[in-house]
C-alpha positions, 0 to 999 in steps of 0.5 A: 862558507865560501870556496874556490874550485880550480879544475881542468874543465874536463867534461864528466862522464855519466858512467859510474866508473873510475872517471869520477875518481879521476876528476875528483883527484884533479880538483883542489879546493881552497876553503875560507872559513870564518875565524874561530873564537879568540883564544885565551892566550891574550885578553884585555884584563891580562895584558899587563906583564912584568917588566922582566926577561921572563914577562917578556918572553911570556908576552912573545910566546903568547903573540906568536900563539895568537898569530898561529891561531888566526892564521890557522883559522883563516886559510885551510887547504881541503884535500879531495877524497882519493887523493893518493895520486894527487900532487900536494904541491899547493898544500905544501907551499901554503903550510906556514909554521909556528916558527915562520910566524914567530920570525915574521913578528921580528920582520925576518921572514922576507927571504923565506916567504919569497922562497916559498912563493917561488916554490909555489910558482914552480909548482903551478908551472909544473901543474898546468899546461900554459899554452892551453889557458888564456893569459887572463886565466894564468893571471887569475891563478897567480892572483889566487894561489901565488900572490897571497904567499908573497904578500903574507904579512906585508902590512908589517914588513912592507913599510920598512922597505925603501921603496915605499919611502922613495915613492913618498918622496917622488915629485913631478920633477923626478926622472920617470925612467929612474923611478920605474927602475927603482920600483922594478928593483923592489923584491916583491916587483922582481918576483912579479916581473918574473911571473909576467915575463914568463906568462908572456913567454918572453926573455928575462932581458925584455923591457919591463915597461913593455911587459907592464904595458901589455899586461896592464898590471901595475907593480905589487908594491902599490898593493902593499901600500894599500894593505899597509895603510889599512892596517895603519888605520886599524892600529891607530883606531884600535881599542886594544890596549897592546896594539894602541901602545905599540902604535904610540911607541912607533909614532913617539920614536918615529920608527920607519914603519910609522914614518914611511906610511905617514909620509905616504899618507900625507903626500896624497891626503889633500887630494884624497879628501876631495873625495870623501865618499871613498875609502882613503886607502883606496883613493891614495892607491888610485892616485899612486897608480895614476902617478905610475902610469904618467911615468910609464908613458914618459919613460916609454916615449923616452926609451930608444928600445921602445921606439916602435912600441911608443907608436902602437901603444898609447894607453896603459892596459891589457892588450886584447890580442892576448885573449883574441889569438888562440894560436899560442906560438902566434901570440908569443911571436906578436908580443915579442914583435911589439915590445922588441924582444925579437931577434931582428938585427935592430934588437940583436945588435944591442947585445953584440960585442962591441955594440953595433951602431943603430945605423949599421944594423941593416937588413942582410937580404936587402944589402946582399941582393939590392945593396940597399942600407935598410935598417932591419926593424919592425917597419922594414920587415912588415912593409918594405923587405921583399923577403917576406912578401910571400909569407905576408900574402899567404897569411893575409896581412900586407900593410902598404905603409907605416901608417897602415901598420901602426893602425892595425897594431894599435887597434883596440877594436880589432876582431879575433880574425884580424887579430889572428891574421896579424899574429901569424904573419908576425909569426911567419916573418920572425921564423923566416928571419931566424932561418935566413940569418942562420943560412947567412952564417953558414959556409954554403951562403958565402961560397954562393955569393962570395961576400960577407957581411959582419954581423 
């Protein structure tokens, strides 16, 4: 028997008082138990039913009973003792009813499962202190508690999606930006990106390319593909008469579940066969992720919004500063600065009505005080603008040139001390920029300077 324990990691007291009960109440145990014996609902000898309405209904009911029995034996939530004050949000969200399993067999449970996963995500948000956990810990919680709910039954429902069909038809001539946009619109990935942006503390309009790159998390559709291919192989080689007949029917009628997975396997099968010692689905998933990374790099290079990010980010993978920087506010500011989810004029001008041309998104401070028409972008505020000289000296990070800035932000061997210096400097710069922009919009500013720059 295996178990996963999630606790608040508080030290336990040696005294035999109520602190022990409180510590127990804060623990939730998820116990994975071995499956029970196969129910008597369906056997190989009794798999023939009359070809009537009553026979079909009987077969459907017994299939639902089998699914329900398998689910109950595979996942059980063990409630800790003394749980009168414990919030049972995870137990509630993981409860899968017999009715939902019956609908899943008919491919009608997508919306309900997404709603359950969303409620579980809100429950997770309400039961943790995000700033007290590292980004890696938050991702582990998502993968352990939320993702299994979201991907429940994806082996049956997933291959019917247009995204898998689209991936199987991708070629080297496909537009990488459009390919990533299509993948981002998949219902699995919409949920995944919602979580990623929440974990990074960036707004919902932040670049998907930047969020994928900072966390190193590939889209969930590739995991759906792997689980579906494994299920495809098991169904194809199954000794069960009912499963074998259902698979053969899919092949004879060339139904979407069979045709989409067949195209996907055939597309990558030749390359996968070159490494015969590894499982086929694992190799194909690896090849699909490599294709995704290539498209990610090309789309990042082509994006005008990610011009700065393209200079400091070359390889797909999680950034070390997410773990090294302990100050949550400084870490959030550094993330926003890197992927252009900040409030500098180079980004703010995109959302003005009408959109301000890139050449006109100039630094207010330099325009008012020196008459300079410098674009207020990441390079300007960290290297050129005198408004932030004091905060850079105080924080200990003052790059002398654009090259030094890029080298500092792209260094993968950076120490925790240097990473914290950079993050605190960026946080101070963004805070100062917001304060000065608000001051510029006030009446007091224009009384003093007697001029106005249209934002």
